[in-house]
N, C-alpha and C positions, 0 to 999 in steps of 0.2 A: 772835835771831830777827827775821828779817825778815819783817815783816808786809803788807811794802806787795803791792797786787793787781800781778800780773806784766800784761806788754803785753796776753798772749793773754788771760786772763782779762778786763780791760777791754774789749777789743775785742769778746769774746764777748758780753757783758754790755748792749754799746752795741748790736749786732746784736738782739739780743734785745728789748731795749725801742723801739730802730725798727720790729722787726716787729709789735711790739703796739701799736704808735699805727698802724701801716698798717693793721693789723686792723680795730682798735677804731674809726678814721675813714673811711679807703678804703672799706671793706666793710662800712661798719654797718646797711645797708639788707638784705644779706644774712645777715647774722649774725643780724636780727633774730630774737630765741626761739629761736636754735640749740642754747641747752642746756635750754632746757624741752620740747623733743621734741614740740612739739604739744599738751602739755597747761598752757598758761597764757597769759594775757594775750589780746590782740587781734592776735598777732603774724600778719604778712600782709595786714591790714586797714589802708588807710590813709584817712581820711576828711579831706577836702581842704577848704578854707576855701571853695570857688565850689561848693560842695553837692554834690560826687562823691565816689564810693568808690572806690579803687584796689586790685584785689587784685593782688599781686607775690609774687614766689617768695622768701619768707624761709626762713632758717633752719630757723624751725619749722614752716611751713607753705609747703608748693612749689607754691600754686595756680598755676593758667595765668593769665597778665596779664589780668585785665579791667576796666572800667568802667563805671561805673551809676550812676545819681541818686540820691542820699542818700531823696530825696522818690520813693517811687513815682510814676511819670507819670500822669496821667489818663488814665482808659479803657484802660490798659494792664495786662495780666492777668500777673502777675509771678511767677515759678516760681524756686526755688530748689534745687538739684541736691547732695546732702549725700551723700558715699560715698567708696571708695577708688580704684585706679587705673583700674577698668571704669570707671564713668562720665569719670574724667579723660579719659582716651582718650590717644591719641598727639600729639593737637593740639585747640586748641577748637574748628575748623570741622568736623573729621571725627568728634568725639565726640557721643552722643546728645542732650547736653542741649542742643546748638545747633540739630541738625538738628529737636528737638521743638518749638522755636519757629517754625521755617519749616512743620512741618506744621499746627502751632495755628493758623497764618496762613492758610494755606490753606483752613481749615475755618472760616474767617470770626472767628477769635479773635485780638485782637491782644496777642501775647504777645512776654515778653522771659523770658529763660532765664539763670541763673547758675550756671555751672559751678564748683563748692564742693567738688569731689572730689581727694583727696591720695593718692597711694601709699603705702600699707602703713599708714593707719588703722585703727583697728578701732573695736569699739562706742563707748568710751567717749572717745575724742579727735573722733570723728566726733559726738557728743552735742555737745562743749565748741564745735567751729564750727556744729550748729545751733541755739544757745541762741544764739551771736552773731548769727546770720544774720536769727533773728527780729527784730532791731534795724531792720528794714528792709523791715517790713510787707509778707513775702510774701503772697500769695494762697493759693500751695501751695509744699509743701514736699515734695521727692521724697526718700525715703532708699533709697539703694541699699543693701539688705541681704546682708551677708556675714558668715561666720564663719570666715574661712581668715588672719585679721591679728591676732588676738588673742595670740596669742605676739608679737608686733612691740608692741601697747600695754604688756604686761607688761615686757618687756625695757626699752623705754622710758622707762617709769614709774621703774623702777629707776635707769637713768641720770640722770632730772630729779633724783631725790631724792640722787644721789653727789653731782651736779653743783652742788647748792646746799647740800651740808653743808659745815661748814667743820672737820671732823674733819683734824689734820695729814697724813694720808695724801692730803689733797684738795688740801692747800696749793698744789702745784705746778700744779695745772691750771686755778686762780682766774686763771691766766694766760690768756688768749683764745685765744694763738696756741698755746700749750702742750696746751692743751685739745683745739685742731682738730688737731694734730698726732699727739695719743693717739688720739683718734676715728677719722683715717685708718686706723688699726694694724684697728679692728674692720671697717670699711667695705670694707678690703683693695684701697684706692685703690694704694697703690705696693707692697702686701704681696708680690707676685710677684717683686720687684727684689730683693730682701733674700735672703741667704743661707738655704738651708733649715733651719742649727743655729740663727739667729736666730729665724725663724719658729717652728720649733717649741718655744723658751722661752716665747715669750710670746701662741702661738696662739689665737687667738680664730675660731670657725666658729660665727656665727649661725645658717648656711642647715643646718649638721650639727645644732647643737642644737635648731632647729626642728623639724627630721625625728624627732629621736628624742622629743621632748617630745609630737609628734601622734600617737605610737603608743601611747602611755600612755591607756586608756579614761577614767580619773578626768578629766585633763585635758579631753579631748574635750567631759566632760560638763560639767564646770565652767566651759568657754568657751560653751559653748552656753547654760547657763544665764545666764552673763553677757550673751550677746547678748540673749537674750529679754527679762530685767530692763532694760537700758538701752532697748531699742528700746519697751517698753511705757512708758519715762518720756520717750522721745522724742514717744508721741501725746500725754500729759499736756502737756507742754510746747506742744506745736503747737496742740494744742485751747485751752489758757489764753490762747493770743496770736491767737485768731480766726482762724486760716488752714486750709485744706483739708490733708490729710496722705494721700501714697500712699506704700505700700512697694514695691518694685522687688527682686525676689528671684533672687539671683545664680543663675546654673546653670553646674556645670561640664561639659566635651566630657570623654568621657571613654572609653576601650575596654575591651570584655569579653574574655575568652579569646580567641577565635574573633577577635579584632579588630574587631569591629561596633562603632562610636560611638554614644553616648547621651548623652543630658544628667541631670545628678544635681542635685538641690538641697540635698542633705546635711541636711535636716532643716526647712531656713531657710522654705519654702512652709507648713508646720505651725506655725513660731514666728508669720510673718504673720497667719496665721488667728485667733491668741490675740488680734489687735488688733482691737477691735471701735469702733463710734460711728459717729456723724454723721458725713458728708464724711471718712469714710476708705475709701480703694480700695486695692486688691491688684493687682499683675502679676506673675505669675511667668515669669521668661526661659526655665524649662522648657516652659511651655504654648506661650509666643511664639514660640519660635524651634525648637520640638521636632521640626516637619516641613520643616525646611529641609535643604540642603546644607550640613552643618558645617565643611567645609572652606572652602567659601565665606564663612561666618558668624565663625568662630572663628580668630585669629591663634596661638593654643596653648589650653590646656585653660580657660584662665576668662578672658580677653580677646579683644575684638573686632574685627573689621576692618571698614573704613568701608561694608561690604553689611550687617554685623550690626548695625552704631551703626544704621544708617537705618532697617534693620526694625524695631529695637526701639523707636526714636522714632515711628513712625508707629503701632508696638499702644500704645504710652504714650497718644498723642493720642486714639486712640478709645477707650481706656477713660477718660480725662478727660471724652470729651462723652456716653458711654452713662451714668456713673456720676453727670452732673449736677454735679461738682466744680470745671469750668468755667466756673460761671455768677457 
């Protein structure tokens, strides 16, 4: 029996090894934390030797790129905004954290505002970012509170556990290249290019799974309890760090049977009201934007247009001043 490897096998192995090397070395920054799915370490944060901190788009946390001083500048009111894709916005300059710093400066408060929003992050992954950002001594932490990403948190927690499990079924995905290609199937990056028969054999439909899960009352109750308990923990962490805390509750733009649009906080305002204490402030998007032209403010049911970000930033700035937490 000839056990010598064929040329095709050797070529395939060489290509796989070359691809693995390119991904691990050439794309190391982008792959940072990729298979922690936002649950581990300090991915996305780069503390440099010159005393600055750079936020970058890593595989684990796709921050908007920003740079700030590790040590808070004297006389500057430092704000860090934690949340999902709503505060992240479509760009750094168009999102409300950036506009908030401008709004405070016009009120005589020298401010810097760091945007730590990451699309798809729920309460637990946001808390990990909040813990990390407290290392940079913010004067105020703003938590953009939402309850629409808990399915994603649960899904990616399971992905993370599988990625770090050494069961034989996971050996192939210890290759970063193979794991990334496998992940693309779930993300449907090239899914539409495959024949329907192949798609149906291994179909993964996160959107469909989430829609089904969201129809189960027990899931909604459990997710809201998770959001409430995690937010209470966030408040304790911020309080222990000596910073002020503000909760901005998400509102979704929805239409009734007659087509009339309204804002619904889906119980988030009630969760925020349970957070009490000194130097704690709250702002409801439903109240701040409820009397506006929703077509001009909202890009879709949840995300804001630039005018919506601008209006929300002004409302937050006013609440910071009137609550006294900006001192």
